[in-house]
C-alpha positions in Angstrom: 0.0 0.0 0.0 1.0 3.6 -0.7 -0.3 6.4 1.4 -0.7 9.8 -0.3 -1.6 12.9 1.8 -3.4 15.8 0.1 -2.8 18.8 2.3 -5.9 20.1 4.0 -7.8 17.0 2.8 -6.4 13.9 4.5 -4.6 10.7 3.6 -5.6 8.0 1.1 -4.3 4.5 0.7 -3.7 3.3 -2.8 -2.6 0.0 -4.1 1.1 -0.1 -5.0 0.0 -0.8 -8.6 -1.3 2.8 -8.8 2.1 4.3 -8.3 3.1 4.2 -11.9 -0.2 6.1 -12.8 0.5 8.5 -10.0 4.0 9.1 -11.5 2.5 9.8 -15.0 0.0 12.3 -13.6 2.7 13.9 -11.4 5.0 14.2 -14.4 2.2 16.0 -16.4 1.8 18.4 -13.5 5.6 19.0 -13.3 5.7 19.7 -17.0 2.9 22.2 -16.9 4.6 23.9 -13.9 7.9 24.1 -15.7 6.2 25.5 -18.8 4.3 28.1 -16.8 1.1 26.7 -18.3 -1.6 27.7 -15.9 -4.5 26.0 -17.7 -2.4 22.8 -18.2 -1.4 22.9 -14.5 -5.1 23.2 -13.4 -6.1 20.3 -15.6 -3.2 18.0 -14.7 -3.3 18.8 -11.0 -7.0 18.2 -11.0 -6.6 14.9 -12.6 -3.9 13.9 -10.1 -6.1 14.8 -7.1 -9.1 13.1 -8.6 -7.1 9.9 -9.2 -5.9 9.8 -5.6 -9.5 10.3 -4.4 -11.1 7.9 -6.8 -8.6 5.1 -6.6 -7.7 5.5 -2.9 -9.5 4.8 0.3 -9.5 7.5 2.9 -7.4 6.8 6.0 -9.7 7.3 9.1 -9.1 10.5 11.0 -8.1 8.7 14.2 -5.5 6.5 12.5 -1.9 7.7 12.4 0.1 6.5 9.4 3.1 7.9 7.6 2.5 9.4 4.2 4.7 8.1 1.3 3.9 11.1 -0.8 2.5 14.6 0.0 0.5 16.6 -2.5 -0.3 20.3 -2.1 -3.8 21.4 -1.2 -6.4 21.2 -4.0 -6.6 25.0 -4.2 -2.9 25.4 -4.9 -2.0 27.9 -7.6 0.6 27.4 -10.3 3.0 29.8 -8.5 2.6 27.9 -5.2 3.1 24.6 -6.9 6.6 25.5 -8.3 8.4 24.2 -5.3 6.4 21.0 -4.8 6.6 20.0 -8.5 10.1 21.0 -9.3 12.6 18.4 -10.5 10.9 14.9 -10.4 7.7 16.4 -9.1 5.9 15.6 -5.8 6.0 11.8 -6.5 9.6 10.9 -7.4 10.1 8.1 -9.8 
């Protein structure tokens, strides 16, 4: 299992088989950030967040687990995302 935290939204458990898809989505976000493409960033980041929510199961609030990956909050702007998605992105690999 892989645990992904979305800041301000909680943690989600995803099957390890989802990590390659997470990397693909993360790479699309990183490319949009590097290009300064605001519309591309919004689309790619929305797809990444949606994938985590749709494919993952929420970790109950009272359960304490370590996150394998941390994504910025859903309302993150392109400018705010520059640090999180620089280099290999938020999900290295």
